DSSP file (Angstrom, degrees, kcal/mol; ACC not computed):
  #  RESIDUE AA STRUCTURE BP1 BP2  ACC     N-H-->O    O-->H-N    N-H-->O    O-->H-N    TCO  KAPPA ALPHA  PHI   PSI    X-CA   Y-CA   Z-CA
    1    1 A M              0   0    0      0, 0.0     2,-0.2     0, 0.0     0, 0.0   0.000 360.0 360.0 360.0 157.6    0.0    0.0    0.0
    2    2 A S     >  -     0   0    0      1,-0.1     4,-2.7     4,-0.0     5,-0.2  -0.518 360.0-114.3 -89.3 161.3    1.0    3.6   -0.5
    3    3 A I  H  > S+     0   0    0      1,-0.2     4,-2.4     2,-0.2     6,-0.3   0.857 118.2  59.6 -61.1 -34.2    1.5    6.1    2.3
    4    4 A E  H  >>S+     0   0    0      1,-0.2     5,-1.7     2,-0.2     4,-0.6   0.923 110.3  40.5 -60.1 -44.5   -1.5    8.0    0.9
    5    5 A T  H  45S+     0   0    0      3,-0.2     3,-0.4     2,-0.2    -2,-0.2   0.922 113.9  52.9 -69.2 -45.3   -3.7    4.9    1.4
    6    6 A D  H  <5S+     0   0    0     -4,-2.7    -2,-0.2     1,-0.2    -1,-0.2   0.874 122.8  27.1 -62.9 -39.5   -2.3    3.9    4.8
    7    7 A I  H  <5S-     0   0    0     -4,-2.4    -1,-0.2    -5,-0.2    -2,-0.2   0.364 104.8-123.4-106.7   6.5   -2.7    7.3    6.4
    8    8 A K  T  <5 +     0   0    0     -4,-0.6     2,-0.4    -3,-0.4    -3,-0.2   0.921  64.4 136.2  54.3  51.1   -5.7    8.4    4.3
    9    9 A Q      < -     0   0    0     -5,-1.7    -1,-0.2    -6,-0.3    -2,-0.2  -0.992  34.6-172.9-130.1 123.8   -4.1   11.6    3.0
   10   10 A K        +     0   0    0     -2,-0.4     2,-0.3     1,-0.1    -1,-0.1   0.828  67.5  37.6 -87.5 -33.6   -4.3   12.5   -0.7
   11   11 A K        -     0   0    0     -7,-0.1     2,-0.3     7,-0.0    -1,-0.1  -0.899  59.5-162.4-125.1 149.7   -2.0   15.5   -0.9
   12   12 A F        -     0   0    0     -2,-0.3     4,-0.0     1,-0.1    -8,-0.0  -0.939  29.5-123.7-125.6 151.6    1.2   16.5    0.7
   13   13 A R  S    S-     0   0    0     -2,-0.3    -1,-0.1     1,-0.2     3,-0.0   0.850  90.5 -17.8 -60.4 -35.3    2.8   19.9    0.9
   14   14 A S  S  > S-     0   0    0      1,-0.1     4,-2.1    -3,-0.0     3,-0.2  -0.969  70.8 -95.8-161.4 166.6    5.9   18.6   -0.9
   15   15 A P  H  > S+     0   0    0      0, 0.0     4,-2.5     0, 0.0     5,-0.1   0.817 124.0  57.4 -60.6 -28.0    7.8   15.4   -1.7
   16   16 A Y  H  > S+     0   0    0      2,-0.2     4,-2.7     1,-0.2     5,-0.2   0.862 104.0  49.8 -73.0 -35.6    9.8   16.1    1.4
   17   17 A Q  H  > S+     0   0    0      2,-0.2     4,-2.6    -3,-0.2     5,-0.3   0.935 112.4  48.5 -64.6 -44.9    6.7   16.1    3.6
   18   18 A R  H  X S+     0   0    0     -4,-2.1     4,-2.5     1,-0.2    -2,-0.2   0.924 112.8  48.6 -59.5 -44.9    5.6   12.8    2.0
   19   19 A L  H  X S+     0   0    0     -4,-2.5     4,-2.8     2,-0.2    -2,-0.2   0.940 111.4  49.1 -60.2 -49.1    9.1   11.4    2.6
   20   20 A G  H  X S+     0   0    0     -4,-2.7     4,-2.1     1,-0.2    -2,-0.2   0.924 114.5  44.2 -59.0 -46.9    9.2   12.5    6.2
   21   21 A L  H  X S+     0   0    0     -4,-2.6     4,-2.8     1,-0.2    -1,-0.2   0.887 113.3  51.8 -65.6 -38.7    5.8   11.0    7.0
   22   22 A N  H  X S+     0   0    0     -4,-2.5     4,-2.7    -5,-0.3     5,-0.2   0.891 109.2  50.3 -65.7 -39.6    6.6    7.9    5.1
   23   23 A L  H  X S+     0   0    0     -4,-2.8     4,-2.5     2,-0.2    -2,-0.2   0.932 113.9  44.2 -63.5 -45.8    9.9    7.4    7.0
   24   24 A V  H  X S+     0   0    0     -4,-2.1     4,-2.4     2,-0.2    -2,-0.2   0.939 115.7  47.5 -63.8 -47.1    8.1    7.9   10.4
   25   25 A Y  H  X S+     0   0    0     -4,-2.8     4,-2.2     1,-0.2    -2,-0.2   0.918 114.9  45.4 -61.4 -44.9    5.2    5.6    9.4
   26   26 A T  H  X S+     0   0    0     -4,-2.7     4,-2.4     2,-0.2    -1,-0.2   0.881 110.5  53.9 -68.8 -38.5    7.6    2.9    8.1
   27   27 A S  H  X S+     0   0    0     -4,-2.5     4,-2.5    -5,-0.2    -1,-0.2   0.929 110.9  46.2 -59.9 -45.6    9.8    3.1   11.1
   28   28 A N  H  X S+     0   0    0     -4,-2.4     4,-2.6     2,-0.2    -2,-0.2   0.900 110.0  54.3 -63.4 -40.4    6.8    2.6   13.4
   29   29 A W  H  X S+     0   0    0     -4,-2.2     4,-1.7     1,-0.2    -2,-0.2   0.915 110.7  45.8 -59.6 -44.6    5.6   -0.3   11.2
   30   30 A I  H  X S+     0   0    0     -4,-2.4     4,-2.2     1,-0.2    -2,-0.2   0.919 111.8  51.6 -65.0 -44.2    9.0   -2.0   11.6
   31   31 A Q  H  X S+     0   0    0     -4,-2.5     4,-2.7     1,-0.2    -2,-0.2   0.893 108.0  51.6 -62.1 -40.0    9.1   -1.4   15.3
   32   32 A Y  H  X S+     0   0    0     -4,-2.6     4,-1.7     2,-0.2    -1,-0.2   0.891 108.8  51.1 -64.8 -39.0    5.7   -2.9   15.8
   33   33 A Q  H  X S+     0   0    0     -4,-1.7     4,-1.2    -5,-0.2    -1,-0.2   0.922 112.9  45.6 -63.0 -43.3    6.7   -6.0   13.9
   34   34 A Q  H  X S+     0   0    0     -4,-2.2     4,-2.7     1,-0.2     3,-0.3   0.901 107.4  57.7 -67.3 -40.2    9.8   -6.4   16.1
   35   35 A M  H  X S+     0   0    0     -4,-2.7     4,-2.6     1,-0.2    -1,-0.2   0.876 101.9  56.4 -58.0 -37.5    7.8   -5.8   19.3
   36   36 A D  H  X S+     0   0    0     -4,-1.7     4,-0.8     1,-0.2    -1,-0.2   0.890 110.3  44.6 -61.8 -38.7    5.6   -8.7   18.4
   37   37 A I  H >< S+     0   0    0     -4,-1.2     3,-0.5    -3,-0.3     4,-0.5   0.947 116.8  44.1 -68.5 -48.4    8.6  -11.0   18.2
   38   38 A F  H ><>S+     0   0    0     -4,-2.7     5,-1.8     1,-0.2     3,-1.2   0.801 100.4  69.1 -71.3 -29.5   10.2   -9.6   21.4
   39   39 A R  H ><5S+     0   0    0     -4,-2.6     3,-1.4     1,-0.3    -1,-0.2   0.885  93.9  58.0 -56.3 -40.5    7.0   -9.7   23.4
   40   40 A E  T <<5S+     0   0    0     -4,-0.8    -1,-0.3    -3,-0.5    -2,-0.2   0.789 111.4  42.2 -60.3 -28.1    7.0  -13.5   23.4
   41   41 A Y  T < 5S-     0   0    0     -3,-1.2    -1,-0.3    -4,-0.5    -2,-0.2   0.313 112.8-118.5-103.2   5.8   10.4  -13.4   25.1
   42   42 A D  T < 5S+     0   0    0     -3,-1.4     2,-0.3    -4,-0.4    -3,-0.2   0.871  74.9 114.4  58.9  41.6    9.6  -10.6   27.5
   43   43 A I      < -     0   0    0     -5,-1.8    -1,-0.2    -8,-0.1     2,-0.2  -0.930  59.0-127.8-132.9 163.1   12.2   -8.2   26.2
   44   44 A T     >  -     0   0    0     -2,-0.3     4,-2.4    -3,-0.1     5,-0.2  -0.570  31.6-106.7-100.8 169.2   12.1   -4.8   24.5
   45   45 A S  H  > S+     0   0    0      1,-0.2     4,-2.2     2,-0.2     5,-0.1   0.861 122.5  53.1 -64.4 -33.6   13.8   -3.9   21.2
   46   46 A Q  H  > S+     0   0    0      2,-0.2     4,-2.0     1,-0.2    -1,-0.2   0.904 109.0  48.3 -67.9 -39.9   16.3   -1.8   23.3
   47   47 A Q  H  > S+     0   0    0      2,-0.2     4,-2.5     1,-0.2    -2,-0.2   0.901 110.6  51.7 -65.5 -39.7   17.1   -4.8   25.5
   48   48 A F  H  X S+     0   0    0     -4,-2.4     4,-2.7     1,-0.2    -2,-0.2   0.910 107.3  53.6 -60.6 -41.8   17.6   -6.9   22.4
   49   49 A N  H  X S+     0   0    0     -4,-2.2     4,-2.2     2,-0.2    -2,-0.2   0.913 108.8  48.5 -60.3 -43.4   19.9   -4.3   21.1
   50   50 A V  H  X S+     0   0    0     -4,-2.0     4,-2.6     2,-0.2    -2,-0.2   0.936 112.8  48.0 -61.7 -46.3   22.0   -4.4   24.3
   51   51 A L  H  X S+     0   0    0     -4,-2.5     4,-2.5     1,-0.2    -2,-0.2   0.889 110.6  51.5 -62.2 -39.4   22.1   -8.2   24.1
   52   52 A R  H  X S+     0   0    0     -4,-2.7     4,-1.9     2,-0.2    -1,-0.2   0.901 111.0  48.1 -63.8 -41.6   23.1   -8.1   20.4
   53   53 A I  H  X S+     0   0    0     -4,-2.2     4,-1.2    -5,-0.2    -2,-0.2   0.922 112.6  48.6 -63.8 -44.7   25.9   -5.7   21.3
   54   54 A L  H  X S+     0   0    0     -4,-2.6     4,-1.5     1,-0.2    53,-0.3   0.879 108.8  52.7 -66.2 -37.7   27.1   -7.9   24.1
   55   55 A R  H  < S+     0   0    0     -4,-2.5    -1,-0.2     1,-0.2    -2,-0.2   0.905 107.4  52.6 -64.4 -39.0   27.0  -11.1   22.0
   56   56 A G  H  < S+     0   0    0     -4,-1.9    -1,-0.2     1,-0.2    -2,-0.2   0.792 114.2  42.9 -64.4 -27.3   29.2   -9.3   19.4
   57   57 A Q  H >< S+     0   0    0     -4,-1.2     3,-1.8    -3,-0.2    -1,-0.2   0.673  95.9 157.4 -89.0 -20.9   31.7   -8.4   22.2
   58   58 A H  T 3<  +     0   0    0     -4,-1.5    48,-0.0     1,-0.3    -3,-0.0  -0.189  58.0  20.5 -55.7 135.8   31.5  -11.9   23.8
   59   59 A P  T 3  S+     0   0    0      0, 0.0    -1,-0.3     0, 0.0    -2,-0.1  -0.973 115.7  74.0 -93.7   6.3   33.5  -13.3   25.6
   60   60 A S  S <  S-     0   0    0     -3,-1.8     2,-0.1     1,-0.1    -3,-0.1  -0.530  80.8-121.7 -80.1 145.2   35.0   -9.9   26.4
   61   61 A P        -     0   0    0      0, 0.0     2,-0.3     0, 0.0    45,-0.2  -0.354  23.9-153.0 -76.2 166.1   33.2   -7.5   28.7
   62   62 A I  E     -A  105   0A   0     43,-2.1    43,-2.7    -2,-0.1     2,-0.1  -0.994  18.3-109.5-141.4 145.1   32.3   -4.0   27.6
   63   63 A K  E  >  -A  104   0A   0     -2,-0.3     4,-1.9    41,-0.2     3,-0.3  -0.412  25.3-121.7 -72.9 149.5   31.7   -0.7   29.5
   64   64 A V  H  > S+     0   0    0     39,-1.6     4,-2.5     1,-0.2     5,-0.2   0.888 114.1  55.9 -57.0 -40.6   28.2    0.7   29.8
   65   65 A S  H  > S+     0   0    0      1,-0.2     4,-1.6     2,-0.2    -1,-0.2   0.862 106.1  50.4 -63.5 -34.9   29.3    3.9   28.2
   66   66 A D  H  > S+     0   0    0     -3,-0.3     4,-1.1     2,-0.2    -1,-0.2   0.863 109.2  51.3 -70.8 -35.5   30.5    1.9   25.1
   67   67 A I  H >X S+     0   0    0     -4,-1.9     4,-0.9     1,-0.2     3,-0.7   0.935 107.4  53.6 -62.8 -45.6   27.2    0.1   24.9
   68   68 A A  H >< S+     0   0    0     -4,-2.5     3,-0.6     1,-0.3    -2,-0.2   0.871 105.2  54.2 -58.4 -38.5   25.4    3.4   25.0
   69   69 A E  H 3< S+     0   0    0     -4,-1.6    -1,-0.3     1,-0.2    -2,-0.2   0.806 111.1  45.8 -64.8 -29.5   27.5    4.7   22.0
   70   70 A R  H << S+     0   0    0     -4,-1.1    -1,-0.2    -3,-0.7    -2,-0.2   0.550  85.3 119.2 -91.7  -9.0   26.5    1.6   20.0
   71   71 A M    <<  -     0   0    0     -4,-0.9     3,-0.1    -3,-0.6   -25,-0.1  -0.253  59.3-145.0 -62.3 142.5   22.8    1.7   20.7
   72   72 A L  S    S+     0   0    0      1,-0.2     2,-0.9   -26,-0.1    -1,-0.1   0.881  96.3  55.9 -70.4 -39.7   20.4    2.2   17.8
   73   73 A D  S >  S-     0   0    0      1,-0.1     3,-1.8   -27,-0.1    -1,-0.2  -0.830  71.2-169.4 -96.9 101.2   18.1    4.3   20.1
   74   74 A K  T 3  S+     0   0    0     -2,-0.9    -1,-0.1     1,-0.3    -3,-0.1   0.605  82.4  63.6 -69.8 -10.6   20.3    7.1   21.4
   75   75 A N  T 3  S+     0   0    0      2,-0.1    -1,-0.3    -3,-0.0     2,-0.1   0.442  77.2 118.5 -90.6   0.0   17.6    8.1   23.9
   76   76 A S    <   -     0   0    0     -3,-1.8     2,-1.2    -8,-0.1     3,-0.1  -0.390  68.7-130.4 -68.2 141.8   17.8    4.8   25.7
   77   77 A N     >  -     0   0    0      1,-0.2     4,-2.3    -2,-0.1     3,-0.2  -0.791  26.1-170.3 -89.4  94.8   18.8    4.8   29.4
   78   78 A T  H  > S+     0   0    0     -2,-1.2     4,-2.5     1,-0.2     5,-0.2   0.861  80.0  53.8 -61.4 -40.1   21.5    2.1   29.0
   79   79 A S  H  > S+     0   0    0      1,-0.2     4,-2.2     2,-0.2    -1,-0.2   0.917 110.5  47.3 -61.6 -42.4   22.1    1.7   32.8
   80   80 A R  H  > S+     0   0    0     -3,-0.2     4,-2.1     2,-0.2    -2,-0.2   0.903 110.8  52.0 -65.5 -41.2   18.4    1.1   33.4
   81   81 A L  H  X S+     0   0    0     -4,-2.3     4,-2.1     1,-0.2    -2,-0.2   0.910 110.2  48.5 -60.7 -42.3   18.3   -1.4   30.5
   82   82 A I  H  X S+     0   0    0     -4,-2.5     4,-2.3     1,-0.2    -1,-0.2   0.890 107.5  55.5 -66.9 -38.8   21.2   -3.3   32.0
   83   83 A D  H  X S+     0   0    0     -4,-2.2     4,-1.9     1,-0.2    -1,-0.2   0.917 109.5  47.1 -57.9 -42.7   19.5   -3.3   35.4
   84   84 A K  H  X S+     0   0    0     -4,-2.1     4,-1.3     1,-0.2    -2,-0.2   0.883 111.8  49.8 -67.7 -37.9   16.4   -4.9   33.8
   85   85 A L  H  <>S+     0   0    0     -4,-2.1     5,-2.7     2,-0.2     6,-0.8   0.824 107.2  56.0 -69.8 -30.7   18.6   -7.5   32.0
   86   86 A L  H ><5S+     0   0    0     -4,-2.3     3,-1.7     3,-0.2    -2,-0.2   0.925 104.4  52.3 -63.3 -45.4   20.4   -8.3   35.2
   87   87 A V  H 3<5S+     0   0    0     -4,-1.9    -1,-0.2     1,-0.3    -2,-0.2   0.859 110.3  48.6 -59.0 -35.8   17.1   -9.1   36.9
   88   88 A K  T 3<5S-     0   0    0     -4,-1.3    -1,-0.3    -5,-0.1    -2,-0.2   0.439 113.1-123.6 -83.9   0.1   16.3  -11.5   34.1
   89   89 A K  T < 5S+     0   0    0     -3,-1.7    21,-0.3    -4,-0.1    22,-0.3   0.795  77.6 122.9  61.1  31.7   19.8  -13.0   34.5
   90   90 A L  S   <S+     0   0    0     -5,-2.7    18,-2.2    20,-0.2     2,-0.3   0.649  73.9  24.9 -94.1 -19.0   20.7  -12.2   30.8
   91   91 A V  E     -B  107   0A   0     -6,-0.8     2,-0.3    16,-0.3    16,-0.2  -0.915  64.6-150.8-137.8 165.2   23.7  -10.1   31.7
   92   92 A D  E     -B  106   0A   0     14,-2.7    14,-2.6    -2,-0.3     2,-0.4  -0.967  12.6-159.6-132.8 150.7   26.2   -9.8   34.4
   93   93 A R  E     +B  105   0A   0     -2,-0.3     2,-0.3    12,-0.2    12,-0.2  -0.979  10.8 174.5-136.3 151.0   28.2   -6.7   35.5
   94   94 A K  E     -B  104   0A   0     10,-2.4    10,-3.2    -2,-0.4     2,-0.1  -0.966  41.7 -88.2-145.2 156.9   31.3   -6.0   37.5
   95   95 A S  E     -B  103   0A   0     -2,-0.3     8,-0.2     8,-0.2     5,-0.1  -0.462  50.0-109.9 -65.6 140.3   33.4   -3.1   38.4
   96   96 A C        -     0   0    0      6,-2.1     3,-0.4     3,-0.5     6,-0.2  -0.590  19.3-145.8 -73.8 126.7   36.0   -2.3   35.7
   97   97 A P  S    S+     0   0    0      0, 0.0     3,-0.2     0, 0.0    -1,-0.1   0.799  98.1  46.9 -66.2 -26.6   39.5   -3.2   37.1
   98   98 A N  S    S+     0   0    0      1,-0.3     2,-0.3     2,-0.0    -2,-0.0   0.709 124.7  26.0 -86.7 -21.4   41.1   -0.3   35.2
   99   99 A D    >   -     0   0    0     -3,-0.4     3,-1.7     3,-0.1    -3,-0.5  -0.859  62.5-161.6-148.0 104.3   38.6    2.4   36.1
  100  100 A R  T 3  S+     0   0    0     -2,-0.3    -4,-0.1     1,-0.3    -1,-0.1   0.717  92.9  58.6 -63.7 -20.4   36.6    2.1   39.3
  101  101 A R  T 3  S+     0   0    0     -6,-0.1    -1,-0.3     2,-0.0     2,-0.2   0.714  97.3  76.6 -78.7 -19.7   34.0    4.5   38.0
  102  102 A A    <   -     0   0    0     -3,-1.7    -6,-2.1    -6,-0.2     2,-0.4  -0.556  69.6-145.6 -93.5 156.5   33.2    2.3   35.0
  103  103 A V  E     - B   0  95A   0     -8,-0.2   -39,-1.6    -2,-0.2     2,-0.4  -0.984   7.8-145.2-123.5 130.2   31.1   -0.9   35.0
  104  104 A D  E     -AB  63  94A   0    -10,-3.2   -10,-2.4    -2,-0.4     2,-0.4  -0.752  15.1-163.1 -92.2 140.6   31.9   -3.8   32.7
  105  105 A V  E     -AB  62  93A   0    -43,-2.7   -43,-2.1    -2,-0.4     2,-0.3  -0.961   8.6-179.8-125.2 142.1   29.0   -5.8   31.3
  106  106 A I  E     - B   0  92A   0    -14,-2.6   -14,-2.7    -2,-0.4     2,-0.2  -0.992  30.4-113.0-139.3 146.3   29.0   -9.3   29.8
  107  107 A I  E     - B   0  91A   0     -2,-0.3   -16,-0.3   -53,-0.3     2,-0.1  -0.560  32.9-135.3 -77.5 142.4   26.2  -11.5   28.4
  108  108 A T     >  -     0   0    0    -18,-2.2     4,-2.3    -2,-0.2     5,-0.2  -0.398  26.3-103.7 -88.9 170.7   25.4  -14.6   30.4
  109  109 A E  H  > S+     0   0    0      1,-0.2     4,-2.5     2,-0.2     5,-0.2   0.865 125.2  55.9 -60.7 -35.7   24.9  -18.1   29.0
  110  110 A T  H  > S+     0   0    0    -21,-0.3     4,-2.2     2,-0.2    -1,-0.2   0.901 107.3  48.6 -63.2 -40.6   21.1  -17.5   29.5
  111  111 A G  H  > S+     0   0    0    -22,-0.3     4,-2.0   -21,-0.3    -2,-0.2   0.897 110.9  49.7 -65.1 -41.2   21.4  -14.4   27.4
  112  112 A L  H  X S+     0   0    0     -4,-2.3     4,-1.9     2,-0.2    -2,-0.2   0.892 110.3  51.0 -64.8 -39.3   23.2  -16.2   24.7
  113  113 A E  H  X S+     0   0    0     -4,-2.5     4,-1.8     2,-0.2    -2,-0.2   0.907 107.6  53.0 -64.1 -41.8   20.5  -19.0   24.7
  114  114 A L  H  X S+     0   0    0     -4,-2.2     4,-2.0     1,-0.2    -1,-0.2   0.928 109.1  48.9 -59.4 -44.7   17.8  -16.4   24.4
  115  115 A L  H  X S+     0   0    0     -4,-2.0     4,-2.5     1,-0.2    -1,-0.2   0.857 105.9  57.5 -65.1 -34.4   19.5  -14.9   21.4
  116  116 A K  H  < S+     0   0    0     -4,-1.9    -1,-0.2     1,-0.2    -2,-0.2   0.890 109.5  45.6 -61.6 -38.0   19.8  -18.4   19.8
  117  117 A H  H  X S+     0   0    0     -4,-1.8     4,-0.5     1,-0.2    -2,-0.2   0.857 115.8  46.5 -71.0 -35.2   16.0  -18.8   20.1
  118  118 A L  H  X S+     0   0    0     -4,-2.0     4,-2.6    -5,-0.2     3,-0.5   0.797  93.3  79.3 -77.0 -29.9   15.5  -15.3   18.7
  119  119 A D  H  X S+     0   0    0     -4,-2.5     4,-2.6     1,-0.2     5,-0.2   0.881  93.5  46.4 -50.5 -49.8   17.9  -15.6   15.8
  120  120 A P  H  > S+     0   0    0      0, 0.0     4,-2.1     0, 0.0    -1,-0.2   0.871 113.5  49.9 -64.5 -33.3   15.6  -17.7   13.5
  121  121 A E  H  X S+     0   0    0     -4,-0.5     4,-2.2    -3,-0.5    -2,-0.2   0.892 111.7  47.4 -70.3 -38.8   12.7  -15.4   14.2
  122  122 A I  H  X S+     0   0    0     -4,-2.6     4,-2.6     2,-0.2    -1,-0.2   0.901 111.7  51.3 -67.3 -40.4   14.8  -12.3   13.4
  123  123 A E  H  X S+     0   0    0     -4,-2.6     4,-1.7    -5,-0.3    -2,-0.2   0.900 110.1  49.1 -62.7 -40.7   16.0  -13.9   10.2
  124  124 A A  H  X S+     0   0    0     -4,-2.1     4,-0.8     2,-0.2    -1,-0.2   0.903 111.2  50.3 -64.8 -40.5   12.4  -14.7    9.2
  125  125 A W  H >X S+     0   0    0     -4,-2.2     3,-1.0     1,-0.2     4,-0.5   0.920 108.3  52.5 -62.6 -43.3   11.5  -11.1    9.9
  126  126 A E  H >< S+     0   0    0     -4,-2.6     3,-1.4     1,-0.3     4,-0.3   0.842  99.9  63.0 -62.4 -32.8   14.4   -9.9    7.8
  127  127 A K  H >< S+     0   0    0     -4,-1.7     3,-1.6     1,-0.3    -1,-0.3   0.789  91.3  66.4 -63.3 -26.3   13.2  -12.1    4.9
  128  128 A N  H X< S+     0   0    0     -3,-1.0     3,-0.8    -4,-0.8    -1,-0.3   0.791  92.8  61.0 -62.4 -26.3   10.0   -9.9    4.9
  129  129 A L  G X< S+     0   0    0     -3,-1.4     3,-1.6    -4,-0.5    -1,-0.3   0.606  79.0  89.0 -75.0 -10.4   12.3   -7.1    3.8
  130  130 A A  G <   +     0   0    0     -3,-1.6    -1,-0.2     1,-0.3    -2,-0.1   0.323  54.7  97.1 -74.4  11.3   13.2   -9.1    0.7
  131  131 A R  G <  S+     0   0    0     -3,-0.8     2,-0.3     2,-0.1    -1,-0.3   0.717  86.4  53.4 -66.6 -19.7   10.2   -7.5   -1.1
  132  132 A I  S <  S-     0   0    0     -3,-1.6     0, 0.0     1,-0.1     0, 0.0  -0.816 100.7-104.8-111.0 157.4   12.9   -5.3   -2.4
  133  133 A T     >  -     0   0    0     -2,-0.3     4,-2.6     1,-0.1     5,-0.2  -0.306  29.3-110.0 -75.3 161.9   16.0   -6.4   -4.2
  134  134 A P  H  > S+     0   0    0      0, 0.0     4,-2.4     0, 0.0     5,-0.2   0.877 122.2  53.4 -57.5 -36.3   19.5   -6.4   -2.5
  135  135 A E  H  > S+     0   0    0      2,-0.2     4,-2.3     1,-0.2     5,-0.1   0.906 109.1  47.4 -66.1 -41.2   20.4   -3.5   -4.8
  136  136 A E  H  > S+     0   0    0      2,-0.2     4,-2.9     1,-0.2     5,-0.2   0.891 110.5  52.8 -65.4 -38.9   17.3   -1.5   -3.8
  137  137 A A  H  X S+     0   0    0     -4,-2.6     4,-2.4     2,-0.2    -2,-0.2   0.919 110.3  47.5 -62.5 -43.0   18.1   -2.2   -0.1
  138  138 A D  H  X S+     0   0    0     -4,-2.4     4,-2.5     2,-0.2    -2,-0.2   0.902 112.3  50.1 -63.7 -40.6   21.7   -0.9   -0.6
  139  139 A L  H  X S+     0   0    0     -4,-2.3     4,-2.7     2,-0.2    -2,-0.2   0.936 111.2  47.6 -64.1 -46.5   20.3    2.2   -2.4
  140  140 A I  H  X S+     0   0    0     -4,-2.9     4,-2.6     1,-0.2     5,-0.2   0.930 112.6  49.8 -60.4 -45.1   17.8    2.9    0.4
  141  141 A S  H  X S+     0   0    0     -4,-2.4     4,-2.5     1,-0.2    -1,-0.2   0.918 111.5  48.7 -60.2 -43.5   20.5    2.5    3.0
  142  142 A S  H  X S+     0   0    0     -4,-2.5     4,-2.4     1,-0.2    -1,-0.2   0.906 111.7  49.2 -63.1 -41.3   22.8    4.8    1.1
  143  143 A L  H  X S+     0   0    0     -4,-2.7     4,-2.4     2,-0.2    -2,-0.2   0.889 110.9  49.7 -66.7 -38.1   20.1    7.4    0.8
  144  144 A L  H  X S+     0   0    0     -4,-2.6     4,-2.3     2,-0.2    -2,-0.2   0.903 110.4  50.6 -66.3 -40.1   19.3    7.2    4.5
  145  145 A D  H  X S+     0   0    0     -4,-2.5     4,-1.5    -5,-0.2    -2,-0.2   0.928 111.2  49.1 -59.8 -44.5   23.0    7.6    5.3
  146  146 A K  H  < S+     0   0    0     -4,-2.4     4,-0.3     1,-0.2    -2,-0.2   0.898 109.5  52.1 -62.3 -41.6   23.1   10.6    3.0
  147  147 A L  H >< S+     0   0    0     -4,-2.4     3,-1.1     1,-0.2    -1,-0.2   0.912 110.8  46.9 -62.1 -43.3   20.0   12.1    4.7
  148  148 A R  H 3< S+     0   0    0     -4,-2.3    -1,-0.2     1,-0.2    -2,-0.2   0.764 105.8  60.6 -71.4 -24.1   21.5   11.7    8.2
  149  149 A N  T 3<        0   0    0     -4,-1.5    -1,-0.2     1,-0.2    -2,-0.2   0.469 360.0 360.0 -82.1  -0.6   24.8   13.3    7.1
  150  150 A S    <         0   0    0     -3,-1.1    -1,-0.2    -4,-0.3    -2,-0.1   0.503 360.0 360.0 -81.6 360.0   23.2   16.5    6.1
C-alpha cells in the first residue's frame, strides 16, 4: 500500500513532507513487527539491542558507556536497560578493574541462549524485507545515510 492509502491523506505539501511522513510511518511499522517478536520473550527492542551488542563483544566485557555509544536508540537509558537485563539474568556486571567509576557488562549463557532462540525469528522477519532487491536495499541504506549526514 502507499503512504497515501495507509494514512488516508491524498495530498502532501511537498515530496519532502511525504518522505518524512513515510519514514516515520515505516519506522513505526518495523518497530511494531519487532515488538511482536520480542513480546514473546519478555524483552524490548532496546534490551535486544544491548544483548546483540554484548554477543558481538563476547567473551570480552564492555563498558556501559561503550554500549550506549552503539545503541540504535540514542535516547535509551543504558544503565536502566542493563539493570532490567540483570534481573532477568541475561547479563552480568562487574566493576572495571582499570577504572573504578566504570562498569563492565558481559552477556550470560542465559542471554546467549535467548538470542539463539530469537535468531531464526529475526532472520524470518528480515526475509520480509526481501520484497525489495538487495540492490534496492543498498540504495535505500545509502540514501538514508546521506539524509542523516546533512
